[in-house]
Phi, psi and omega in degrees: 000138186265140179276116183254017180260127176256104184285348181289343179274347179281144181247141175281329180244151170293147175296132182287140176270136179305122185293336175294312179295326178293319175293320179292326175297318180296312181301318175294321177305309180297315178298319179296318177300317180292319176301313175299319182296314188261005176055051183217179172232017186274349175274132179204168178288147177285142175297132178078013177057049172095338186276350189304315184296326180273342182250359177235147178269102180234158174285159191307317186293347180255357182289143179239127181242150182085181183273342185234141166278129187237163175299153183308318185273006179281135186288342198244144171262117186256131175245121183257131181226124178234142180097233176054040187297344179282354175282129179218192184305324177299329180302332179286344179252000176255102189287352170264009179285167178297328179303308177289333175300318178299317179297316180300315181298319182288324178299320180300309183296316183298320178300323179294325185252009175060042181236173180269129179293143175212117180261121175254116195236128179219128174261159182305134176058030178228162181292159176275136181247153175240124182246125183227159175297157186297332183289351174269117182240113180280351182116158185289339181290345182255116179292140177218161174247139180254132178237161182209161174212158178267130179216119176061032179084000179244153172265122184252131182246147181230148174257137175245118178246159167285118186310308181305322183292324189274351180300331182270010181283165183308140182301328181299337179279350184250316185247154177272000000 
């Protein structure tokens, strides 16, 4: 009897998905979710995934900050992060973790465009989270976890919400 099995085609590990493609897909998903929520088509991915404004010499009115292009009256500068499954509860207490790096990056971009930072974060097989500064309150009906860090002698607090739950909050909390 002849052996018809080619073992060279078997892989011991599943093929890895390109992390850039994974992030781009997540950014498109968030843009589509926000477009559906606000009945618009103004949300889209930024060219170069947010780095465009810092790597190109553009006039101020053309600069794009964050991972999403948003309507002009949208209050937030959005940084989208997908994956990073190595981030865990300890990462919230380790101020040099990637998790805090995401928040720092979003803070820098938001200051340049005069918007509120919002990190939208999702790990594999987990719900999507929205991290915003403490002064942003979506309401008591939305449960949040509070985290904080010390910066320049001050304690800065952030709220972590389930992204899907805050989507139905009042438009005034999203738009100016």
